Structures are given as C-alpha cells and as structure tokens.
TITOR-185024 format. One record per residue: x, y, z of N, C-alpha, C in turn; residue in three letters. Coordinates in pm, whole numbers, plus 50000, padded with zeros to 5 digits. Layout:
! residues N
XYZXYZXYZALA ...
! end
This chain:
! residues 272
460115328251290459455317551204460125304051221MET 461445303751231462105290851246461775284551377GLN 461585292651491461215286951617459865280851608GLN 458925287951543457565282651530457495269351452TRP 458335268651345458445257051265459005245351336GLY 459985247451424460535236951506459545231951610LEU 458805241351668457805237751769456705229251704LEU 456285233251582455265226051512455735211451484LEU 456995210251446457535196851420457515188051537LEU 457935193351657457945185951780456555181251817ILE 455565190551809454215187251839453635176351745LEU 454025176951620453595166751520454105153151556THR 455345152751598455975139851636455305134151760MET 454965142851859454355138051979452975132751955GLN 452205140251868450885135551829450975122151761VAL 451945120851668452105107951593452345096451688SER 453215099051796453485088651890452265084851969ALA 451495094551996450275091952075449205084251996LEU 449205085851869448175079651781448575065951735THR 449785061051768450155047551732449245037351795LEU 448825027751718448025017251780448875007851860ASN 448274999351930448964990352020449964981251949ASP 449604976751832450454967951753451744975151713ASP 451614987351663452834995051622453684998351743LYS 453105001951858453805004951977454574992652021SER 453974981352017454574969052059455804965951967GLN 455574967851832456644965751735457904973951761SER 457594987151798458744995451822459444991451957LEU 458734986652050459234981852176460104969652155HIS 459594960552073460314948152043461634950651965ASP 461524960851872462704964251791463794970451881CYS 463414979151972464434984752070465044973752154LYS 464234964452200464724953652281465704944752206ALA 465414943052075466324934651995467664941351969LEU 467564954651945468844962151923469694962252049LEU 469054963252169469744962352296470404949252318THR 469694938752282470204924852296471404923152207GLN 471374927552084472474926451992473714933852041ILE 473494945752090474534954852145475314947552257GLU 474654940352343475244934052459475584919452442THR 475384913652327475504899252308476954894852293SER 477284882452331478604877652309478914875152167ASP 477914872852082478124871651942478734883851885CYS 478124895351920478564907951869479964911251917ARG 480294907652042481594910852101482684902352035ASN 482364889652006483324880851947483534883751804LYS 482464888251734482594891751595483504903951577THR 483384914051666484074926551646485334927451730LEU 485644916351802486814917251891488134919251815SER 488194914051696489364915651620489634929851572PHE 488554938551585488694953051548488964962151662MET 489024956551790489104965251906490444972451910LYS 491484966851863492834973451857493184978751726ASP 492244978551627492544982751493492764998051488ALA 493555002551392493755016651376494075019651231TYR 493855032351194494325037251065495665044451078LEU 496515042650984497785049650990497775059450872LYS 497705072350899497565082750798498765092150801VAL 499365095450691500545104050692501005107050549GLY 502305109950542502885112950415504295105950407ILE 504675101650288506005095050271506685100650149ASN 507965097650147508725100150024509355087649985SER 509045083449863509365069549820510025069149678SER 510785059249652511285057449519510955042149483GLN 510475040449363510045026649317510735023549189ARG 511105011049177511775005849051510984993949005LYS 510774993548875510134982348820510954975948707MET 511074962648722511924954348624511014944748548SER 511374942248427510654933348336511624921548300PHE 511394910148353512394898948341511844887448255VAL 512614882648160512244870948079512324858348154ASP 511194851048163511184838848246512104827648192ASP 512294827248062513144817248008514684819448027LYS 515084831748007516494834748015516854841148153THR 515824845548231516044853048353516834865848329GLN 516634871248205517344883048168516434894848179GLU 516974906148237516184918148251516034924648115THR 514834927448073514584933847944514674948647958ALA 514104955248070514244968548091513854971548232PHE 514204983948279513934988648412513455002848404GLU 512455006648483512005020248501512055023848647LEU 512525036148672512725040548806512035054348829VAL 511405055948941510695068148973511585077049060GLY 511295089949066512015099749149511425098549295ASP 512205102649394511685103649523510605115449520PHE 509405111449564508315121549556507375119349670SER 506745129849724505805128449839504465122349796PRO 503935114349881502685107249854501925104749983ALA 500585104449988499895101450109499985086650151PRO 499915083950279499865070450334498455067850391ILE 497975056050346496595052250401496745036950429PHE 496825033150557497035019150590495985015750700THR 495345004250688494504998950786495214987350862LEU 495364988550990496064978651066495104972751174ASN 495064959651189494144952851283494704951751423LEU 495784959551447496324959451581497694952651595GLY 498414956851699499704950751734499534940751840ASP 499764928151811499534917251902500874911251953HIS 501094910252086502314904952134502084890752187TYR 503144882452178503074868752233503374868852380PHE 502234867552455502274868452606502924881352646GLU 503974880852730504634892752787505974896352713ASN 506134889552605507424891952525507334904952442SER 508534908452388508544919152299508324915352153ASN 508144902652124507914897651999506414897051967LEU 506004901551852504594902051821504354900851668GLY 503084903051637502654903051496501574912851467TYR 501404917051348500354926251307499774921951172GLU 498554924751151497884922251023497354935550968LEU 497664938650839497244950950789497024950550639GLY 496444961250583496194962950446496794975650400PHE 497524975450281498174987550231497754990350084THR 497675002850051497285007149920498245018149880TYR 498715018049755499485029649692499365029249547PHE 499565041249485499615042349340500745052149308SER 501515049349210502685057649177503055056049035ASP 503975064848982504395064148845505925065348841THR 506505060648729507935062048708508135065848555ALA 508965075448533509115080348393510505078848339TYR 511495076348425512885075748375513265060348354LYS 513985058048246514375043948223515865042148269GLN 516105031048335517425027548389518175018848288SER 519465022748261520345014848172521555010948258ILE 521744998248287522784993748376523884986448299THR 525144991548316526314985048252527434985348355ARG 528044973848375529204972148465528754976648602SER 527504972648648526974975148779526764989948808ASN 526804997748702526565012748718525295016048643THR 524395023548713523085027148658523165040748595ARG 522595041448476522535054348403521065056748371HIS 520615069448396519205072948377518985079448247MET 517855076148172517605081448042516185085248036ALA 515885097447985514445101147962514065097947815ASP 513415086547800513095081447666511615082747636LEU 510965091847711509535094147691508645081247722GLN 509215073547813508455061347856507865063547994THR 507005054248034506425055848171505955042348219TYR 505695041648347504995029748403504185035048527SER 502985029548549502165033448656501855020648737LYS 502055021448871501825010948965500555013749047PHE 499805003149060498615003749159498644990749236THR 498794991749369498974980349452498054980449574VAL 497394969449596496534967649720496924954049776LEU 497414953849895497934940749954497494939150095THR 497434926350139497354921850276498754918650318PHE 499124924050444500494923150477500634918850623SER 500744905150650500974900350785502474902550810PRO 502804906550939504204910150972504544905251115THR 505764899951125506324896051250507304907151296LEU 507184911851421508054923151460508604921251601PHE 509644928451633510234928651763510314943251816TYR 509854946351933509854960051983510894961552088SER 511644972952089512594976652188511994988552270PHE 511934987152402511394997952484509924996052516GLY 509414984652486507964982152517507634983552658LYS 508514978752751508264978452889508874990052967ASN 509424999752901510055011152968508925020053038HIS 509185024053162508275031953232508995043353292GLN 508615056753266507645059653167508095056753024PRO 507175053652936507545049952802507965062652715GLN 509155063952684509615075952614509625073752463THR 509445061752417509415059352274509495044552250GLY 509145039752129509115026052098509775023551962LEU 510805016351966511545013751842511184998751798PHE 510694997251671510244984351627510844981051490THR 511264968051482511774962951353510964950751313SER 510614949351190509764938551144510034933751005GLY 509544921950978509664916150840508284909050816ILE 507854910050693506504904350663506394900550512GLY 505134897050481504804893150344503784903250285LEU 503824903550151502804910550076502044902049984ASN 500794901449997499934893449901498664902249868THR 498354901649734497164909449698497084911849549GLY 496704924749516496474928349373497434938949334TYR 497974937649206498784947549148498444949148997MET 498444961848953498334964848809499534973548770ARG 500164970048662501244978448608500954980548455ILE 501024993248413500784996548277501835006648229LYS 502165006948102503065016848046503785011947926GLY 504965017347896505755013247785507235015647818ASN 508085008947738509555010547766510315004447642ALA 511585009447624512485003547528513274992147591TYR 513534981647514514224970047570515714971747564LEU 516154980847648517594984147643518504974347712THR 517914965147794518764955947871518814942447808GLU 518034939447702518024927247638519164924947540SER 519884913547552520964910947460520474903247336LYS 519164900847327518584894247212518594903947092ASN 518714916147119518894926447011520184933047027ASN 521234927946959522664933246985522744948046946PRO 522044952246839522174966446795521654975746899THR 520524972646957519944980547062520804980647188CYS 521274969047227522164967647343523444975547331TYR 524014975347208525224982947187524974998347188GLN 523805002147133523495016447132523275021147271THR 522595013647354522355017247494523695018247571ALA 524585007847545525905008047602526675020647562THR 526615024647440527305037447394526705049247464ALA 525375048647493524795060047566525405061547700PHE 525685050647771526305051447907527675057047903THR 528305056747784529645061947767529655074947696LYS 528415081147682528185094247625528635094347477GLU 528455082247408528775081147264527495081247182ARG 526375080647249525105080347178524125088947255ALA 522965091747193521995100447251520735092847289THR 519855099047358518535092647389517815090247258GLU 517945099847166517185098547038517715086246963LYS 519035083046973519535071046906518965058746965ASP 518745057747090518085046347154516645045347105ILE 515975056047093514585055347051514455051346901GLN 515475054146822515455049746684515915035546667GLU 516625030846758517245017546746516565005846815THR 516085008746936515514998947020514004996547007CYS 513524984347012512084981747001511374987247130PRO 510214992447107509384997547212508284987347248LEU 508134984247374507184974447418506124981847501THR 504854977947488503774983047572503224971647662THR 502934974647787502474964447882501324970047962PHE 500444960847999499304964148086498864950748141ASP 499334948148267499044935448328498514937648471THR 497634928848515497104930748648496694916548702GLN 496634915348832496334902748892497004900949029GLY 497234887849062497774885049196499274888549208PHE 499644894649321501034898449348501484893149482THR 502704890649496503264885349627504654891049641TYR 505094891349762506444896449791506704897149942GLY 507744905049975508144906550116508364921250149THR 508504923850276508744937650320509544937150444LYS 510344947850474511104949050597510984963950637ILE 510964966550766510794980450809511404982750947TYR 511654995550975512084999351115511245012051142MET 510675012551261509755023551298510095028051442THR 510055041651459510145047751589508795054351621TYR 508185051051727506845055751766506915063651892GLU 506245075251891506185083752015504825090152016TYR 504015086952118502695092552135501875091552006GLN 501865079551950501095076251829501595082851700LYS 502715090051706503405094551589504505084951550TRP 504645081851420505555072451376506515078451264LEU 507745074751274508765077251172509295064451129ALA 509185061650998509385048250946510255048050820GLU 511145038450811511885035550694511635020550655ILE 511305018650526510865005350484511245002150341SER 511214989750311511474984850174510534973450150GLY 509834973750029508874963049992509254958349848SER 508964945049835509244938549700507914931849658LEU 507584933749531506374927649478506674920249348PHE 506104908249327506314900849202504934898649145TYR 504874898349009503704894548936504044887448806GLN 503444875948783503564868848653502594874348558LYS 503054878948441502164884348339501584873148253SER 500684876348163500074866648074501084861947969LYS 502134869547950503194865947855504264857847928THR 505454856847874506514849147934507434858248021ASP 506874867548082507654876948161507114878248305TYR 508024882748396507644885748536508014899748567THR 507064906948625507324920548671507714920048817PHE 508744927648850509064929048991509164944449026SER 508604947549138508594961949180509214963549314THR 510194971949331510894974449457510494988749504PHE 510164990049635509695002949685510595005449808ASP 511235017449807511955022249929511285035249977PHE 510985036150103510155046050154510585051550286SER 510475065350305510685072150430509375079350461LEU 508825077550578507495082850609507285088250749SER 506375096850763505845102650892504345101050895ILE 503815094850995502395091851004501945091951149SER 500645090851163500015090351292498905079751301ARG 498805073251418497825062951437496485069651482LYS 495375065151424494045068751464493245056351498PHE 492935054751624492105042851668490665044051636GLY 489915032751647488495033251622487725035451752PHE 
! end
C-alpha cells in the first residue's frame, strides 16, 4: 500500500507540472535563475566571507567564579560570594582565527555565553579567606562579545604536531546578577564586622553572623565590560584551555559588581 501511495504522489506531481500554464512555468524558471544568480554573486560572497572560517567551540569546563560587591564611594568591599569548581558545558561562537600576514600574531572575534551560581560567602581577614555557608546565593548570566589578540607557537611546524596559543582580550556585553548576601566585609557596621572577624577565629558561628549582619538582596542587569587572558593547546581541532575572565557592571545603586572566572576546559572545534 505504501508503494502505491508513493507512486500516486509522483504521478500527481508530474501531472501538476504538465498542467502549469506558460506564465507559471516562466515564473518558476525566473525564480530558479534568480536563486542561481544570488548563489554565485560577489555580493553573497562578500557578505558571508566573514563566516568562512567561523566555528563553534563545544565542550565542558570546570570553573570557579567569585562575585564582589564594592561601594563606589569608599571602594570598600561589602561582601563576596564564591562558587565551587563544577562542570559546565561550553558553547562559543568564533568568527575565525586571523593572522597578520605570515606572522604568528593574530586576532579572533567571538561570542561567549555562560550561566552559573555561587552559594558560599567569603569572609577575608588578614589576607586569609574563610568560607561560610550563610544560606545566601548569587546567580550569574553573561553574554559577551570578546575580541582577542593572540600569539601562536608552532604554527609553521611541519608536520604540525600541536599548536600552543596565548592570548589577551576584552569582554563587552550583557550580564545579570541576582541573589542575596550578608554585608560581612563592610566596616560601616562595626558589630557585624567584629562578629564576622570572630567567625574567622572560630569564636562565633554562622548563625551569629545571620543574627548580627544586615542581609541585602540584589538583582541587576545591563552592560558589562572586562578583560580575559588564556592559554590553549590545540591538536586536530581538540583544545585544552586554561583561562581567566573579569567582568564589571555598575548597578543602579552606588555599587559596582565584579565577577572573576577561572576555568579549565576541554573542547572541540566544529566548522561551518
């Protein structure tokens, strides 16, 4: 039955083609000619030329992110939240690696997206960090455009056994941070600051901090900017990378958020 149905469909399409009037046949012919012209035109080639070396970088990384909340007037850190090293997927669009003539120096243009959370609060005294679980959290969502200048070692090796690349670049785009935290780092509240200091000396508990320190809630989004630095080893389109990124964002209040990301990753390039 399925074979007869398929045969009937083919016959129907042939009959329909035969019954087209001259105007419709000419329209189909013109449409095909137009598509062929677009396919081979210089305009199409110039428009899409920037995508010819583009690739997706897909993989997995283990990263740790730290978020700080800084008073713009005093430049004093009000609190810090730190995430654990945890696996997360990588999804990056890169418009290609472009070299300056025959040198090992080049640049790349790409887009990066990630989302992560941090649940532990950092209390720093005498340059020593102490972690506290105060039932607080922060969630990061970042989408950035990242132009990068890099230098490659081994680019001209024949046969090429691997490519080591080191680069530095910028991050500009969108960031949203939301969550809550206790103001353990602010000296504007001496009682809270002293209680948090006592906690670092094991003379106070996490509950004491919760009962003494003010809790702040934040939810800010908008333009973000920052820098990044990385080192990558590439072999047959597989990449092992270590990187660090810094993001800043001015909130609607008198505070600035800064987010630092340290990442180890394994990924693969997929061209278009």
